[in-house]
C-alpha positions as a printed NumPy array, in Angstrom:
array([[-19.566, -25.576,  -3.227],
       [-17.573, -25.933,  -0.012],
       [-18.005, -23.652,   3.012],
       [-14.558, -22.158,   2.366],
       [-15.486, -21.391,  -1.266],
       [-18.66 , -19.676,  -0.033],
       [-16.61 , -17.562,   2.38 ],
       [-14.222, -16.622,  -0.432],
       [-17.16 , -15.392,  -2.512],
       [-18.502, -13.399,   0.444],
       [-15.079, -11.812,   1.008],
       [-14.9  , -10.844,  -2.668],
       [-18.357,  -9.243,  -2.422],
       [-17.366,  -7.357,   0.741],
       [-14.253,  -5.997,  -0.97 ],
       [-16.279,  -4.871,  -3.992],
       [-18.62 ,  -2.941,  -1.686],
       [-15.711,  -1.354,   0.207],
       [-13.943,  -0.383,  -3.03 ],
       [-17.145,   1.268,  -4.212],
       [-17.812,   3.111,  -0.951],
       [-14.256,   3.777,   0.28 ],
       [-12.166,   4.008,  -2.876],
       [ -9.213,   5.732,  -1.17 ],
       [ -8.94 ,   3.394,   1.822],
       [ -6.278,   0.759,   2.6  ],
       [ -7.029,  -2.39 ,   4.544],
       [ -8.397,  -5.895,   4.197],
       [-11.365,  -8.124,   4.909],
       [-10.772, -11.374,   6.764],
       [-12.664, -14.199,   8.436],
       [-11.977, -17.502,  10.154],
       [-12.644, -20.7  ,   8.268],
       [-15.313, -23.084,   9.592],
       [-12.535, -25.498,  10.625],
       [-11.268, -22.848,  13.045],
       [ -7.612, -23.573,  12.291],
       [ -7.056, -20.924,   9.62 ],
       [ -8.368, -17.629,   8.289],
       [ -9.   , -16.062,   4.897],
       [ -7.737, -12.613,   3.975],
       [ -8.419, -10.422,   0.946],
       [ -6.617,  -7.054,   0.672],
       [ -8.632,  -3.955,  -0.171],
       [ -5.9  ,  -2.738,  -2.521],
       [ -4.526,  -4.724,  -5.447],
       [ -1.252,  -6.541,  -4.66 ],
       [  2.013,  -4.948,  -5.738],
       [  2.983,  -8.178,  -7.486],
       [  0.978,  -8.059, -10.712],
       [  1.381, -11.832, -11.073],
       [ -1.097, -12.295,  -8.21 ],
       [ -4.754, -11.959,  -9.243],
       [ -6.511,  -9.006,  -7.602],
       [ -9.272, -11.265,  -6.276],
       [ -6.946, -13.988,  -4.953],
       [ -8.106, -14.874,  -1.435],
       [ -5.197, -15.778,   0.813],
       [ -5.521, -18.534,   3.439],
       [ -3.262, -18.571,   6.498],
       [ -3.019, -20.91 ,   9.455],
       [ -3.144, -19.36 ,  12.921],
       [  0.661, -19.159,  12.921],
       [  0.577, -16.858,   9.894],
       [  1.908, -19.41 ,   7.391]])
């Protein structure tokens, strides 16, 4: 398992804990990748587009792309 895959699993666990503890809260959990050139983001709320899986971790470069 790659370092990025490990981080994705940790983000998913963090979101599960927050959903359990703070069910009525909006927000996200994010972290930088080990490469340092991008970050991972997982919203606390399900996406409005139901075609996107609820546990889909998004990866962005530092420019937001």
